C-alpha positions in Angstrom: -12.6 48.5 -27.0 -8.8 48.7 -27.3 -8.7 45.2 -28.8 -11.4 46.4 -31.6 -9.4 49.5 -32.3 -6.3 47.5 -32.8 -7.8 44.8 -34.9 -9.3 47.5 -37.1 -6.1 49.5 -37.6 -3.9 46.3 -38.1 -6.3 45.2 -41.0 -6.4 48.7 -42.4 -2.5 48.5 -42.8 -2.6 45.1 -44.3 -5.1 46.7 -46.7 -2.7 49.4 -47.7 0.3 47.2 -47.8 -1.3 44.4 -49.8 -3.4 46.9 -52.1 -0.2 49.0 -52.8 1.4 45.9 -54.4 -1.7 44.6 -56.0 -2.3 48.3 -57.4 1.0 48.1 -59.3 0.3 44.7 -60.7 -3.1 45.7 -61.8 -1.7 48.7 -63.8 0.0 46.3 -66.3 -3.6 45.4 -67.5 -4.8 47.9 -69.7 -8.6 47.2 -69.2 -10.7 49.9 -67.4 -11.7 48.7 -64.0 -8.9 46.0 -63.7 -7.8 47.7 -60.5 -11.2 46.7 -58.7 -11.2 43.3 -60.3 -7.7 42.5 -59.2 -7.6 44.4 -55.8 -11.2 43.7 -54.9 -10.8 40.2 -53.7 -7.8 41.1 -51.5 -9.5 44.1 -50.0 -12.7 42.4 -49.1 -10.8 39.3 -47.8 -8.9 41.6 -45.4 -12.0 43.5 -44.4 -14.2 40.5 -43.9 -11.7 39.2 -41.2 -12.5 42.0 -38.6 -16.2 42.2 -39.9 -16.5 38.6 -39.0 -15.6 39.3 -35.5 -17.4 42.4 -35.2 -20.5 42.1 -37.5 -22.3 45.3 -36.6 -23.2 48.4 -38.3 -20.2 50.9 -38.1 -17.5 48.2 -38.4 -17.0 48.8 -42.2 -17.0 52.6 -41.7 -14.4 52.6 -39.1 -12.1 50.2 -41.2 -12.4 52.5 -44.2 -11.9 55.7 -42.3 -8.7 54.4 -41.1 -7.8 53.1 -44.6 -8.9 56.5 -46.1 -6.7 58.3 -43.7 -3.7 56.3 -44.7 -4.5 56.7 -48.4 -4.7 60.5 -48.2 -1.1 60.6 -48.5 -1.4 59.3 -52.1 -4.8 60.8 -53.1 -7.6 62.7 -51.4 -10.0 61.4 -54.3 -9.1 57.8 -53.6 -9.8 58.6 -49.9 -13.1 60.1 -50.7 -13.8 56.8 -52.8 -12.9 54.7 -50.0 -15.1 56.4 -47.2 -18.2 56.6 -49.9 -17.7 52.6 -50.4 -17.4 51.9 -46.7 -20.5 53.8 -45.8 -22.4 52.1 -48.7 -21.3 48.9 -47.6 -22.1 49.6 -44.0 -25.8 50.3 -44.8 -26.0 46.7 -46.1 -25.2 45.7 -42.5 -28.6 47.3 -41.5 -30.8 45.0 -43.8 -32.6 42.1 -42.1 -30.8 39.2 -44.1 -29.0 36.1 -43.1 -25.7 37.0 -41.4 -23.5 35.4 -44.1 -25.6 36.7 -47.1 -25.4 40.2 -45.5 -21.7 40.0 -45.0 -21.0 38.7 -48.6 -23.4 41.3 -50.0 -21.8 44.1 -48.2 -18.3 43.1 -49.6 -19.7 43.0 -53.2 -21.3 46.4 -52.7 -18.1 47.7 -51.3 -16.3 46.8 -54.5 -19.0 47.8 -56.7 -19.3 51.3 -55.2 -15.6 51.6 -55.3 -15.8 51.1 -59.0 -18.8 53.5 -59.6 -17.5 56.3 -57.4 -14.1 55.9 -59.2 -15.8 56.2 -62.5 -17.4 59.3 -61.4 -14.5 60.9 -59.9 -12.5 60.0 -63.0 -15.0 61.2 -65.5 -16.5 64.3 -64.0 -13.9 65.7 -61.3 -10.6 64.9 -62.7 -11.7 65.2 -66.3 -10.3 61.8 -67.6 -12.5 60.5 -70.7 -11.5 56.9 -70.4 -14.7 55.7 -68.9 -16.7 58.0 -71.2 -15.5 56.1 -74.2 -16.9 52.8 -73.0 -20.5 51.5 -73.8 -23.0 51.1 -70.9 -22.9 47.4 -71.6 -19.2 47.2 -70.9 -19.6 49.4 -67.8 -22.3 47.0 -66.4 -20.3 43.9 -67.1 -17.3 45.5 -65.4 -19.5 46.4 -62.5 -21.0 42.9 -62.3 -17.5 41.4 -62.3 -16.4 43.8 -59.5 -19.2 42.9 -57.3 -18.7 39.3 -57.9 -15.1 39.6 -57.0 -15.8 41.6 -54.0 -18.2 38.7 -52.8 -15.7 36.0 -53.6 -13.1 37.9 -51.7 -15.5 38.0 -48.8 -16.3 34.5 -49.1 -12.6 33.7 -48.9 -12.4 35.8 -45.8 -15.2 33.9 -44.1 -13.7 30.6 -44.9 -10.3 31.6 -43.6 -12.0 32.8 -40.5 -14.0 29.6 -40.0 -11.1 27.4 -40.7 -8.1 29.0 -39.1 -8.9 32.0 -37.1 -12.2 30.9 -35.2 -10.4 29.5 -32.3 -8.9 33.0 -31.5 -12.2 34.6 -31.2 -13.7 35.5 -27.8 
């Protein structure tokens, strides 16, 4: 149990540090949703590494609760988005699918729900009209790209785990 808590905390910190750097890089690109397209692969790659070790319902929720707790310092709305995304991705773990497909789909759902909840909070809670100005086709395209980038990050995490970290598993 201690090993699992340590693993989840360590990867949550990696998500914060790397995400912080990528967040500032993504602010350069003036396209709505660019943060999820740039940060998504990194965050899902990092989340996939502990998920590959503990592929059970609840793992993603625990990672994201720790991540949201750290991000609460910066924004409570971001923390809410992180928790909602983690819970939605964790629900995919309950589906009776092939293990790798389930893991990749959960990473895509994580990134997609992050985008959707961010759009909702940006548009209706904080009052920013940026996403309201875009057509539904553009929003669906951004959503599809975000889901794909989340799945690609998850795939990279699986490959790294299989090639380099598998021998360190119990």
